[in-house]
N, CA, C, O and the ligand as a Tripos MOL2 file, in Angstrom:
@<TRIPOS>MOLECULE
protein
  289   287    73     0     0
PROTEIN
NO_CHARGES

@<TRIPOS>ATOM
      1 N          -5.9350    1.3450   16.5670 N.3       1 MET1
      2 CA         -5.0190    0.8880   15.5260 C.3       1 MET1
      3 C          -4.0140    1.9750   15.2090 C.2       1 MET1
      4 O          -4.3830    3.1340   15.0210 O.2       1 MET1
      5 N          -2.7760    1.6150   15.1520 N.am      2 THR2
      6 CA         -1.7660    2.5910   14.7640 C.3       2 THR2
      7 C          -1.5810    2.5390   13.2510 C.2       2 THR2
      8 O          -1.5520    1.4660   12.6480 O.2       2 THR2
      9 N          -1.4610    3.6830   12.6740 N.am      3 VAL3
     10 CA         -1.2610    3.7520   11.2300 C.3       3 VAL3
     11 C           0.2300    3.8830   10.9550 C.2       3 VAL3
     12 O           0.9070    4.7970   11.4240 O.2       3 VAL3
     13 N           0.6990    2.9310   10.1780 N.am      4 ARG4
     14 CA          2.1190    2.9710    9.8430 C.3       4 ARG4
     15 C           2.3750    4.0190    8.7690 C.2       4 ARG4
     16 O           1.4830    4.3690    7.9960 O.2       4 ARG4
     17 N           3.5940    4.5060    8.7350 N.am      5 ASP5
     18 CA          3.9650    5.4120    7.6560 C.3       5 ASP5
     19 C           3.9670    4.6330    6.3450 C.2       5 ASP5
     20 O           4.4270    3.4930    6.2820 O.2       5 ASP5
     21 N           3.4550    5.2550    5.3230 N.am      6 LEU6
     22 CA          3.4320    4.6020    4.0220 C.3       6 LEU6
     23 C           4.8150    4.6660    3.3820 C.2       6 LEU6
     24 O           5.5760    5.6070    3.6080 O.2       6 LEU6
     25 N           5.1260    3.6560    2.5840 N.am      7 PRO7
     26 CA          6.3920    3.7240    1.8410 C.3       7 PRO7
     27 C           6.3300    4.8810    0.8420 C.2       7 PRO7
     28 O           5.2400    5.3150    0.4680 O.2       7 PRO7
     29 N           7.4740    5.3790    0.4110 N.am      8 PRO8
     30 CA          7.4720    6.4470   -0.5990 C.3       8 PRO8
     31 C           6.7550    5.9680   -1.8610 C.2       8 PRO8
     32 O           7.0200    4.8760   -2.3640 O.2       8 PRO8
     33 N           5.8500    6.7960   -2.3590 N.am      9 VAL9
     34 CA          5.0210    6.3720   -3.4930 C.3       9 VAL9
     35 C           5.8730    6.0340   -4.7150 C.2       9 VAL9
     36 O           5.4880    5.1990   -5.5340 O.2       9 VAL9
     37 N           7.0090    6.6750   -4.8320 N.am     10 GLY10
     38 CA          7.8680    6.4220   -5.9810 C.3      10 GLY10
     39 C           8.4680    5.0260   -5.9930 C.2      10 GLY10
     40 O           8.9770    4.5730   -7.0180 O.2      10 GLY10
     41 N           8.4100    4.3410   -4.8530 N.am     11 GLU11
     42 CA          8.9670    2.9960   -4.7640 C.3      11 GLU11
     43 C           7.9020    1.9140   -4.9260 C.2      11 GLU11
     44 O           8.1980    0.7210   -4.8560 O.2      11 GLU11
     45 N           6.6730    2.3400   -5.1410 N.am     12 LEU12
     46 CA          5.5840    1.3730   -5.2190 C.3      12 LEU12
     47 C           5.2500    1.0260   -6.6590 C.2      12 LEU12
     48 O           5.4980    1.8100   -7.5760 O.2      12 LEU12
     49 N           4.6900   -0.1490   -6.8440 N.am     13 THR13
     50 CA          4.2400   -0.5630   -8.1670 C.3      13 THR13
     51 C           2.9400    0.1540   -8.5090 C.2      13 THR13
     52 O           2.2860    0.7240   -7.6350 O.2      13 THR13
     53 N           2.5700    0.1220   -9.7880 N.am     14 GLU14
     54 CA          1.3030    0.7210  -10.1960 C.3      14 GLU14
     55 C           0.1460    0.0580   -9.4530 C.2      14 GLU14
     56 O          -0.8040    0.7230   -9.0390 O.2      14 GLU14
     57 N           0.2400   -1.2670   -9.2900 N.am     15 GLN15
     58 CA         -0.8280   -1.9920   -8.5770 C.3      15 GLN15
     59 C          -0.9830   -1.4810   -7.1560 C.2      15 GLN15
     60 O          -2.0970   -1.3380   -6.6530 O.2      15 GLN15
     61 N           0.1460   -1.2070   -6.5150 N.am     16 GLN16
     62 CA          0.0860   -0.7040   -5.1450 C.3      16 GLN16
     63 C          -0.4750    0.7140   -5.1070 C.2      16 GLN16
     64 O          -1.2480    1.0510   -4.2110 O.2      16 GLN16
     65 N          -0.0930    1.5380   -6.0670 N.am     17 GLN17
     66 CA         -0.5860    2.9140   -6.0700 C.3      17 GLN17
     67 C          -2.0810    2.9730   -6.3400 C.2      17 GLN17
     68 O          -2.7650    3.8910   -5.8870 O.2      17 GLN17
     69 N          -2.5870    1.9920   -7.0800 N.am     18 ARG18
     70 CA         -4.0080    1.9880   -7.4150 C.3      18 ARG18
     71 C          -4.8460    1.2430   -6.3830 C.2      18 ARG18
     72 O          -6.0710    1.2090   -6.4900 O.2      18 ARG18
     73 N          -4.2020    0.6500   -5.3900 N.am     19 GLY19
     74 CA         -4.9500   -0.0320   -4.3510 C.3      19 GLY19
     75 C          -5.3320   -1.4540   -4.7140 C.2      19 GLY19
     76 O          -6.1950   -2.0490   -4.0690 O.2      19 GLY19
     77 N          -4.6960   -2.0050   -5.7420 N.am     20 TRP20
     78 CA         -4.9900   -3.3860   -6.1160 C.3      20 TRP20
     79 C          -4.1520   -4.3590   -5.3100 C.2      20 TRP20
     80 O          -4.5480   -5.5040   -5.0930 O.2      20 TRP20
     81 N          -2.9900   -3.8970   -4.8660 N.am     21 SER21
     82 CA         -2.0980   -4.7380   -4.0760 C.3      21 SER21
     83 C          -1.7740   -4.0220   -2.7750 C.2      21 SER21
     84 O          -1.7920   -2.7940   -2.6970 O.2      21 SER21
     85 N          -1.4760   -4.8200   -1.7570 N.am     22 CYS22
     86 CA         -1.1480   -4.2490   -0.4550 C.3      22 CYS22
     87 C           0.0670   -3.3360   -0.5650 C.2      22 CYS22
     88 O           1.0620   -3.6690   -1.2090 O.2      22 CYS22
     89 N          -0.0410   -2.1780    0.0790 N.am     23 VAL23
     90 CA          1.0160   -1.1870   -0.0190 C.3      23 VAL23
     91 C           2.2900   -1.6630    0.6830 C.2      23 VAL23
     92 O           3.3800   -1.1650    0.4020 O.2      23 VAL23
     93 N           2.1460   -2.6340    1.6020 N.am     24 TRP24
     94 CA          3.3290   -3.1090    2.3250 C.3      24 TRP24
     95 C           3.8500   -4.4620    1.8340 C.2      24 TRP24
     96 O           5.0380   -4.6110    1.5500 O.2      24 TRP24
     97 N           2.9490   -5.4470    1.7370 N.am     25 CYS25
     98 CA          3.4440   -6.7900    1.4090 C.3      25 CYS25
     99 C           3.2140   -7.1670   -0.0540 C.2      25 CYS25
    100 O           3.6560   -8.2290   -0.4920 O.2      25 CYS25
    101 N           2.5290   -6.3110   -0.8130 N.am     26 ARG26
    102 CA          2.3330   -6.4880   -2.2510 C.3      26 ARG26
    103 C           1.3720   -7.6070   -2.6210 C.2      26 ARG26
    104 O           1.2340   -7.9410   -3.7980 O.2      26 ARG26
    105 N           0.7130   -8.1850   -1.6390 N.am     27 THR27
    106 CA         -0.2640   -9.2200   -1.9410 C.3      27 THR27
    107 C          -1.4520   -8.6110   -2.6760 C.2      27 THR27
    108 O          -1.9080   -7.5210   -2.3310 O.2      27 THR27
    109 N          -1.9500   -9.3120   -3.6850 N.am     28 ALA28
    110 CA         -3.1540   -8.8580   -4.3730 C.3      28 ALA28
    111 C          -4.3160   -8.8740   -3.3870 C.2      28 ALA28
    112 O          -4.5040   -9.8450   -2.6540 O.2      28 ALA28
    113 N          -5.0880   -7.8000   -3.3740 N.am     29 LEU29
    114 CA         -6.1320   -7.6510   -2.3610 C.3      29 LEU29
    115 C          -7.4890   -8.1020   -2.8770 C.2      29 LEU29
    116 O          -7.7800   -8.0260   -4.0710 O.2      29 LEU29
    117 N          -8.3050   -8.5680   -1.9560 N.am     30 THR30
    118 CA         -9.6750   -8.9640   -2.2370 C.3      30 THR30
    119 C         -10.6010   -7.9840   -1.5360 C.2      30 THR30
    120 O         -10.3800   -7.6260   -0.3790 O.2      30 THR30
    121 N         -11.6370   -7.5530   -2.2410 N.am     31 VAL31
    122 CA        -12.5950   -6.6340   -1.6300 C.3      31 VAL31
    123 C         -13.1800   -7.2800   -0.3810 C.2      31 VAL31
    124 O         -13.6080   -8.4340   -0.4080 O.2      31 VAL31
    125 N         -13.1940   -6.5380    0.6930 N.am     32 GLY32
    126 CA        -13.7160   -7.0540    1.9480 C.3      32 GLY32
    127 C         -12.6180   -7.5680    2.8630 C.2      32 GLY32
    128 O         -12.8150   -7.7090    4.0700 O.2      32 GLY32
    129 N         -11.4640   -7.8430    2.2800 N.am     33 GLU33
    130 CA        -10.3460   -8.3120    3.1000 C.3      33 GLU33
    131 C          -9.2020   -7.3200    3.0510 C.2      33 GLU33
    132 O          -8.0420   -7.6670    3.2750 O.2      33 GLU33
    133 N          -9.5460   -6.0940    2.7550 N.am     34 ASP34
    134 CA         -8.5190   -5.0650    2.6800 C.3      34 ASP34
    135 C          -8.9520   -3.8540    3.4900 C.2      34 ASP34
    136 O         -10.0690   -3.7970    4.0050 O.2      34 ASP34
    137 N          -8.0670   -2.9060    3.5910 N.am     35 MET35
    138 CA         -8.2550   -1.7540    4.4480 C.3      35 MET35
    139 C          -7.9350   -0.5210    3.6060 C.2      35 MET35
    140 O          -6.8500   -0.4070    3.0360 O.2      35 MET35
    141 N          -8.8930    0.3950    3.5390 N.am     36 ASP36
    142 CA         -8.7050    1.6110    2.7690 C.3      36 ASP36
    143 C          -7.9020    2.6070    3.6030 C.2      36 ASP36
    144 O          -8.3160    2.9800    4.7010 O.2      36 ASP36
    145 N          -6.7770    3.0280    3.0900 N.am     37 LEU37
    146 CA         -5.9340    3.9560    3.8450 C.3      37 LEU37
    147 C          -6.2060    5.4120    3.4560 C.2      37 LEU37
    148 O          -5.5550    6.3280    3.9580 O.2      37 LEU37
    149 N          -7.1580    5.6110    2.5710 N.am     38 GLY38
    150 CA         -7.5420    6.9720    2.2130 C.3      38 GLY38
    151 C          -6.7450    7.5270    1.0460 C.2      38 GLY38
    152 O          -5.6630    7.0460    0.7110 O.2      38 GLY38
    153 N          -7.3170    8.5520    0.4420 N.am     39 GLU39
    154 CA         -6.6440    9.1600   -0.6990 C.3      39 GLU39
    155 C          -5.4030    9.9050   -0.2380 C.2      39 GLU39
    156 O          -5.4280   10.6130    0.7690 O.2      39 GLU39
    157 N          -4.3220    9.7380   -0.9780 N.am     40 LYS40
    158 CA         -3.0760   10.4450   -0.6810 C.3      40 LYS40
    159 C          -2.6860   11.2780   -1.8870 C.2      40 LYS40
    160 O          -3.0080   10.9530   -3.0290 O.2      40 LYS40
    161 N          -1.9890   12.3490   -1.6010 N.am     41 ARG41
    162 CA         -1.5130   13.1930   -2.6780 C.3      41 ARG41
    163 C           0.0020   13.0450   -2.7700 C.2      41 ARG41
    164 O           0.7110   13.0240   -1.7640 O.2      41 ARG41
    165 N           0.4610   12.9460   -3.9810 N.am     42 ALA42
    166 CA          1.9000   12.8660   -4.2040 C.3      42 ALA42
    167 C           2.2990   13.9800   -5.1580 C.2      42 ALA42
    168 O           1.5480   14.3340   -6.0670 O.2      42 ALA42
    169 N           3.4940   14.5320   -4.9400 N.am     43 ARG43
    170 CA          3.9910   15.5550   -5.8510 C.3      43 ARG43
    171 C           5.4190   15.1880   -6.2210 C.2      43 ARG43
    172 O           6.3580   15.5090   -5.4910 O.2      43 ARG43
    173 N           5.5800   14.5230   -7.3420 N.am     44 PRO44
    174 CA          6.9310   14.1570   -7.7700 C.3      44 PRO44
    175 C           7.7410   15.4070   -8.1050 C.2      44 PRO44
    176 O           7.2030   16.4340   -8.5170 O.2      44 PRO44
    177 N           9.0230   15.2840   -7.9160 N.am     45 GLU45
    178 CA          9.8930   16.4160   -8.2270 C.3      45 GLU45
    179 C           9.7790   16.7700   -9.6980 C.2      45 GLU45
    180 O           9.9910   15.9230  -10.5660 O.2      45 GLU45
    181 N           9.4410   18.0300   -9.9790 N.am     46 GLY46
    182 CA          9.3460   18.4640  -11.3630 C.3      46 GLY46
    183 C           8.1250   17.9510  -12.0920 C.2      46 GLY46
    184 O           8.0020   18.1420  -13.3020 O.2      46 GLY46
    185 N           7.2160   17.3000  -11.3750 N.am     47 GLY47
    186 CA          6.0220   16.7700  -12.0290 C.3      47 GLY47
    187 C           4.7590   17.3420  -11.4300 C.2      47 GLY47
    188 O           4.8000   18.1300  -10.4850 O.2      47 GLY47
    189 N           3.6380   16.9350  -11.9930 N.am     48 ALA48
    190 CA          2.3530   17.3960  -11.5020 C.3      48 ALA48
    191 C           1.8990   16.5230  -10.3340 C.2      48 ALA48
    192 O           2.1500   15.3180  -10.3030 O.2      48 ALA48
    193 N           1.2340   17.1500   -9.3880 N.am     49 ALA49
    194 CA          0.7070   16.4030   -8.2490 C.3      49 ALA49
    195 C          -0.4110   15.4820   -8.7120 C.2      49 ALA49
    196 O          -1.1220   15.7790   -9.6720 O.2      49 ALA49
    197 N          -0.5550   14.3660   -8.0190 N.am     50 TYR50
    198 CA         -1.6170   13.4350   -8.3650 C.3      50 TYR50
    199 C          -2.0750   12.7160   -7.1090 C.2      50 TYR50
    200 O          -1.4070   12.7490   -6.0760 O.2      50 TYR50
    201 N          -3.2190   12.0720   -7.2150 N.am     51 SER51
    202 CA         -3.7680   11.3100   -6.0920 C.3      51 SER51
    203 C          -3.4290    9.8430   -6.2670 C.2      51 SER51
    204 O          -3.3460    9.3290   -7.3820 O.2      51 SER51
    205 N          -3.2370    9.1840   -5.1380 N.am     52 TRP52
    206 CA         -3.1140    7.7310   -5.2000 C.3      52 TRP52
    207 C          -3.8780    7.1510   -4.0240 C.2      52 TRP52
    208 O          -4.1870    7.8490   -3.0580 O.2      52 TRP52
    209 N          -4.1730    5.8810   -4.1190 N.am     53 PHE53
    210 CA         -5.1520    5.2910   -3.2100 C.3      53 PHE53
    211 C          -4.6220    4.0260   -2.5610 C.2      53 PHE53
    212 O          -4.9570    2.9190   -2.9810 O.2      53 PHE53
    213 N          -3.7960    4.1890   -1.5360 N.am     54 PRO54
    214 CA         -3.2020    3.0160   -0.8940 C.3      54 PRO54
    215 C          -4.2420    2.1660   -0.1690 C.2      54 PRO54
    216 O          -5.1550    2.6810    0.4760 O.2      54 PRO54
    217 N          -4.0790    0.8630   -0.2910 N.am     55 ARG55
    218 CA         -4.8810   -0.0900    0.4680 C.3      55 ARG55
    219 C          -3.9260   -1.1180    1.0630 C.2      55 ARG55
    220 O          -2.8130   -1.3100    0.5740 O.2      55 ARG55
    221 N          -4.3710   -1.7600    2.1030 N.am     56 ALA56
    222 CA         -3.5290   -2.7410    2.7760 C.3      56 ALA56
    223 C          -4.3750   -3.9050    3.2430 C.2      56 ALA56
    224 O          -5.6020   -3.8140    3.2890 O.2      56 ALA56
    225 N          -3.7160   -5.0010    3.5880 N.am     57 CYS57
    226 CA         -4.4080   -6.1640    4.1340 C.3      57 CYS57
    227 C          -5.1030   -5.7700    5.4330 C.2      57 CYS57
    228 O          -4.5690   -4.9910    6.2230 O.2      57 CYS57
    229 N          -6.3010   -6.3170    5.6460 N.am     58 SER58
    230 CA         -6.9890   -6.0230    6.9040 C.3      58 SER58
    231 C          -6.3290   -6.7810    8.0520 C.2      58 SER58
    232 O          -6.4140   -6.3620    9.2070 O.2      58 SER58
    233 N          -5.6750   -7.8900    7.7360 N.am     59 ASP59
    234 CA         -4.9730   -8.6640    8.7620 C.3      59 ASP59
    235 C          -3.5320   -8.1550    8.8620 C.2      59 ASP59
    236 O          -2.6380   -8.6310    8.1630 O.2      59 ASP59
    237 N          -3.3320   -7.1880    9.7380 N.am     60 ALA60
    238 CA         -2.0320   -6.5130    9.8140 C.3      60 ALA60
    239 C          -0.9130   -7.4650   10.2280 C.2      60 ALA60
    240 O           0.2210   -7.3290    9.7680 O.2      60 ALA60
    241 N          -1.2290   -8.4290   11.0980 N.am     61 ALA61
    242 CA         -0.1930   -9.3600   11.5690 C.3      61 ALA61
    243 C           0.2770  -10.2510   10.4230 C.2      61 ALA61
    244 O           1.4770  -10.4550   10.2330 O.2      61 ALA61
    245 N          -0.6790  -10.7770    9.6670 N.am     62 ALA62
    246 CA         -0.3200  -11.6290    8.5330 C.3      62 ALA62
    247 C           0.4280  -10.8170    7.4810 C.2      62 ALA62
    248 O           1.3570  -11.3050    6.8390 O.2      62 ALA62
    249 N           0.0080   -9.5900    7.3240 N.am     63 CYS63
    250 CA          0.6540   -8.7040    6.3580 C.3      63 CYS63
    251 C           2.1100   -8.4750    6.7420 C.2      63 CYS63
    252 O           3.0030   -8.5750    5.9010 O.2      63 CYS63
    253 N           2.3410   -8.1720    7.9990 N.am     64 ALA64
    254 CA          3.7030   -7.9250    8.4700 C.3      64 ALA64
    255 C           4.5740   -9.1670    8.3070 C.2      64 ALA64
    256 O           5.7520   -9.0750    7.9610 O.2      64 ALA64
    257 N           3.9680  -10.3400    8.5640 N.am     65 ALA65
    258 CA          4.7190  -11.5870    8.4130 C.3      65 ALA65
    259 C           5.1060  -11.7980    6.9530 C.2      65 ALA65
    260 O           6.2230  -12.2140    6.6480 O.2      65 ALA65
    261 N           4.1590  -11.5020    6.0470 N.am     66 ARG66
    262 CA          4.4720  -11.6360    4.6310 C.3      66 ARG66
    263 C           5.5370  -10.6300    4.2110 C.2      66 ARG66
    264 O           6.4200  -10.9390    3.4120 O.2      66 ARG66
    265 N           5.4410   -9.4220    4.7610 N.am     67 GLU67
    266 CA          6.3600   -8.3640    4.3590 C.3      67 GLU67
    267 C           7.7870   -8.6800    4.8050 C.2      67 GLU67
    268 O           8.7380   -8.4800    4.0490 O.2      67 GLU67
    269 N           7.9290   -9.1700    6.0230 N.am     68 THR68
    270 CA          9.2610   -9.4070    6.5660 C.3      68 THR68
    271 C           9.7310  -10.8380    6.3640 C.2      68 THR68
    272 O          10.9260  -11.1270    6.4230 O.2      68 THR68
    273 N           8.7660  -11.7370    6.1240 N.am     69 GLY69
    274 CA          9.1050  -13.1490    6.0330 C.3      69 GLY69
    275 C           9.9260  -13.5210    4.8210 C.2      69 GLY69
    276 O          10.7320  -14.4510    4.8660 O.2      69 GLY69
    277 N           9.7210  -12.7910    3.7300 N.am     70 LYS70
    278 CA         10.4200  -13.0960    2.4750 C.3      70 LYS70
    279 C          10.3840  -14.6000    2.2130 C.2      70 LYS70
    280 O          11.4000  -15.2940    2.2450 O.2      70 LYS70
    281 N           9.1800  -15.0610    1.9560 N.am     71 MET71
    282 CA          8.9150  -16.4810    1.7320 C.3      71 MET71
    283 C          10.0560  -17.1870    0.9770 C.2      71 MET71
    284 O          10.5260  -16.6940   -0.0480 O.2      71 MET71
    285 N          10.4830  -18.3090    1.4800 N.am     72 PRO72
    286 CA         11.5800  -19.0410    0.8360 C.3      72 PRO72
    287 C          11.1660  -19.5690   -0.5370 C.2      72 PRO72
    288 O          11.9660  -20.2080   -1.2200 O.2      72 PRO72
    289 ZN         -0.2390   -6.7050    3.2040 Zn       73 ZN73
@<TRIPOS>BOND
     1     1     2 1
     2     2     3 1
     3     3     4 2
     4     3     5 am
     5     5     6 1
     6     6     7 1
     7     7     8 2
     8     7     9 am
     9     9    10 1
    10    10    11 1
    11    11    12 2
    12    11    13 am
    13    13    14 1
    14    14    15 1
    15    15    16 2
    16    15    17 am
    17    17    18 1
    18    18    19 1
    19    19    20 2
    20    19    21 am
    21    21    22 1
    22    22    23 1
    23    23    24 2
    24    23    25 am
    25    25    26 1
    26    26    27 1
    27    27    28 2
    28    27    29 am
    29    29    30 1
    30    30    31 1
    31    31    32 2
    32    31    33 am
    33    33    34 1
    34    34    35 1
    35    35    36 2
    36    35    37 am
    37    37    38 1
    38    38    39 1
    39    39    40 2
    40    39    41 am
    41    41    42 1
    42    42    43 1
    43    43    44 2
    44    43    45 am
    45    45    46 1
    46    46    47 1
    47    47    48 2
    48    47    49 am
    49    49    50 1
    50    50    51 1
    51    51    52 2
    52    51    53 am
    53    53    54 1
    54    54    55 1
    55    55    56 2
    56    55    57 am
    57    57    58 1
    58    58    59 1
    59    59    60 2
    60    59    61 am
    61    61    62 1
    62    62    63 1
    63    63    64 2
    64    63    65 am
    65    65    66 1
    66    66    67 1
    67    67    68 2
    68    67    69 am
    69    69    70 1
    70    70    71 1
    71    71    72 2
    72    71    73 am
    73    73    74 1
    74    74    75 1
    75    75    76 2
    76    75    77 am
    77    77    78 1
    78    78    79 1
    79    79    80 2
    80    79    81 am
    81    81    82 1
    82    82    83 1
    83    83    84 2
    84    83    85 am
    85    85    86 1
    86    86    87 1
    87    87    88 2
    88    87    89 am
    89    89    90 1
    90    90    91 1
    91    91    92 2
    92    91    93 am
    93    93    94 1
    94    94    95 1
    95    95    96 2
    96    95    97 am
    97    97    98 1
    98    98    99 1
    99    99   100 2
   100    99   101 am
   101   101   102 1
   102   102   103 1
   103   103   104 2
   104   103   105 am
   105   105   106 1
   106   106   107 1
   107   107   108 2
   108   107   109 am
   109   109   110 1
   110   110   111 1
   111   111   112 2
   112   111   113 am
   113   113   114 1
   114   114   115 1
   115   115   116 2
   116   115   117 am
   117   117   118 1
   118   118   119 1
   119   119   120 2
   120   119   121 am
   121   121   122 1
   122   122   123 1
   123   123   124 2
   124   123   125 am
   125   125   126 1
   126   126   127 1
   127   127   128 2
   128   127   129 am
   129   129   130 1
   130   130   131 1
   131   131   132 2
   132   131   133 am
   133   133   134 1
   134   134   135 1
   135   135   136 2
   136   135   137 am
   137   137   138 1
   138   138   139 1
   139   139   140 2
   140   139   141 am
   141   141   142 1
   142   142   143 1
   143   143   144 2
   144   143   145 am
   145   145   146 1
   146   146   147 1
   147   147   148 2
   148   147   149 am
   149   149   150 1
   150   150   151 1
   151   151   152 2
   152   151   153 am
   153   153   154 1
   154   154   155 1
   155   155   156 2
   156   155   157 am
   157   157   158 1
   158   158   159 1
   159   159   160 2
   160   159   161 am
   161   161   162 1
   162   162   163 1
   163   163   164 2
   164   163   165 am
   165   165   166 1
   166   166   167 1
   167   167   168 2
   168   167   169 am
   169   169   170 1
   170   170   171 1
   171   171   172 2
   172   171   173 am
   173   173   174 1
   174   174   175 1
   175   175   176 2
   176   175   177 am
   177   177   178 1
   178   178   179 1
   179   179   180 2
   180   179   181 am
   181   181   182 1
   182   182   183 1
   183   183   184 2
   184   183   185 am
   185   185   186 1
   186   186   187 1
   187   187   188 2
   188   187   189 am
   189   189   190 1
   190   190   191 1
   191   191   192 2
   192   191   193 am
   193   193   194 1
   194   194   195 1
   195   195   196 2
   196   195   197 am
   197   197   198 1
   198   198   199 1
   199   199   200 2
   200   199   201 am
   201   201   202 1
   202   202   203 1
   203   203   204 2
   204   203   205 am
   205   205   206 1
   206   206   207 1
   207   207   208 2
   208   207   209 am
   209   209   210 1
   210   210   211 1
   211   211   212 2
   212   211   213 am
   213   213   214 1
   214   214   215 1
   215   215   216 2
   216   215   217 am
   217   217   218 1
   218   218   219 1
   219   219   220 2
   220   219   221 am
   221   221   222 1
   222   222   223 1
   223   223   224 2
   224   223   225 am
   225   225   226 1
   226   226   227 1
   227   227   228 2
   228   227   229 am
   229   229   230 1
   230   230   231 1
   231   231   232 2
   232   231   233 am
   233   233   234 1
   234   234   235 1
   235   235   236 2
   236   235   237 am
   237   237   238 1
   238   238   239 1
   239   239   240 2
   240   239   241 am
   241   241   242 1
   242   242   243 1
   243   243   244 2
   244   243   245 am
   245   245   246 1
   246   246   247 1
   247   247   248 2
   248   247   249 am
   249   249   250 1
   250   250   251 1
   251   251   252 2
   252   251   253 am
   253   253   254 1
   254   254   255 1
   255   255   256 2
   256   255   257 am
   257   257   258 1
   258   258   259 1
   259   259   260 2
   260   259   261 am
   261   261   262 1
   262   262   263 1
   263   263   264 2
   264   263   265 am
   265   265   266 1
   266   266   267 1
   267   267   268 2
   268   267   269 am
   269   269   270 1
   270   270   271 1
   271   271   272 2
   272   271   273 am
   273   273   274 1
   274   274   275 1
   275   275   276 2
   276   275   277 am
   277   277   278 1
   278   278   279 1
   279   279   280 2
   280   279   281 am
   281   281   282 1
   282   282   283 1
   283   283   284 2
   284   283   285 am
   285   285   286 1
   286   286   287 1
   287   287   288 2
@<TRIPOS>SUBSTRUCTURE
     1 MET1         2 RESIDUE 1 A MET
     2 THR2         6 RESIDUE 1 A THR
     3 VAL3        10 RESIDUE 1 A VAL
     4 ARG4        14 RESIDUE 1 A ARG
     5 ASP5        18 RESIDUE 1 A ASP
     6 LEU6        22 RESIDUE 1 A LEU
     7 PRO7        26 RESIDUE 1 A PRO
     8 PRO8        30 RESIDUE 1 A PRO
     9 VAL9        34 RESIDUE 1 A VAL
    10 GLY10       38 RESIDUE 1 A GLY
    11 GLU11       42 RESIDUE 1 A GLU
    12 LEU12       46 RESIDUE 1 A LEU
    13 THR13       50 RESIDUE 1 A THR
    14 GLU14       54 RESIDUE 1 A GLU
    15 GLN15       58 RESIDUE 1 A GLN
    16 GLN16       62 RESIDUE 1 A GLN
    17 GLN17       66 RESIDUE 1 A GLN
    18 ARG18       70 RESIDUE 1 A ARG
    19 GLY19       74 RESIDUE 1 A GLY
    20 TRP20       78 RESIDUE 1 A TRP
    21 SER21       82 RESIDUE 1 A SER
    22 CYS22       86 RESIDUE 1 A CYS
    23 VAL23       90 RESIDUE 1 A VAL
    24 TRP24       94 RESIDUE 1 A TRP
    25 CYS25       98 RESIDUE 1 A CYS
    26 ARG26      102 RESIDUE 1 A ARG
    27 THR27      106 RESIDUE 1 A THR
    28 ALA28      110 RESIDUE 1 A ALA
    29 LEU29      114 RESIDUE 1 A LEU
    30 THR30      118 RESIDUE 1 A THR
    31 VAL31      122 RESIDUE 1 A VAL
    32 GLY32      126 RESIDUE 1 A GLY
    33 GLU33      130 RESIDUE 1 A GLU
    34 ASP34      134 RESIDUE 1 A ASP
    35 MET35      138 RESIDUE 1 A MET
    36 ASP36      142 RESIDUE 1 A ASP
    37 LEU37      146 RESIDUE 1 A LEU
    38 GLY38      150 RESIDUE 1 A GLY
    39 GLU39      154 RESIDUE 1 A GLU
    40 LYS40      158 RESIDUE 1 A LYS
    41 ARG41      162 RESIDUE 1 A ARG
    42 ALA42      166 RESIDUE 1 A ALA
    43 ARG43      170 RESIDUE 1 A ARG
    44 PRO44      174 RESIDUE 1 A PRO
    45 GLU45      178 RESIDUE 1 A GLU
    46 GLY46      182 RESIDUE 1 A GLY
    47 GLY47      186 RESIDUE 1 A GLY
    48 ALA48      190 RESIDUE 1 A ALA
    49 ALA49      194 RESIDUE 1 A ALA
    50 TYR50      198 RESIDUE 1 A TYR
    51 SER51      202 RESIDUE 1 A SER
    52 TRP52      206 RESIDUE 1 A TRP
    53 PHE53      210 RESIDUE 1 A PHE
    54 PRO54      214 RESIDUE 1 A PRO
    55 ARG55      218 RESIDUE 1 A ARG
    56 ALA56      222 RESIDUE 1 A ALA
    57 CYS57      226 RESIDUE 1 A CYS
    58 SER58      230 RESIDUE 1 A SER
    59 ASP59      234 RESIDUE 1 A ASP
    60 ALA60      238 RESIDUE 1 A ALA
    61 ALA61      242 RESIDUE 1 A ALA
    62 ALA62      246 RESIDUE 1 A ALA
    63 CYS63      250 RESIDUE 1 A CYS
    64 ALA64      254 RESIDUE 1 A ALA
    65 ALA65      258 RESIDUE 1 A ALA
    66 ARG66      262 RESIDUE 1 A ARG
    67 GLU67      266 RESIDUE 1 A GLU
    68 THR68      270 RESIDUE 1 A THR
    69 GLY69      274 RESIDUE 1 A GLY
    70 LYS70      278 RESIDUE 1 A LYS
    71 MET71      282 RESIDUE 1 A MET
    72 PRO72      286 RESIDUE 1 A PRO
    73 ZN73       289 GROUP 0 **** ****
């Protein structure tokens, strides 16, 4: 599996930073149907460093379709 680069943490919602929503397609995640991307460290400019916990859909193809599909 190839690991995609994560979006900049500053552009993500709180839900995405906490691992409640997919880091790419923003879908609310269900335990068992998601993928733990591991703890990440962020250091905002002029701020204190902190940890965030990205998670993503386990179905990468469906995730990509949701991300790029922009449902009508
Ligand atoms: Zn997704």
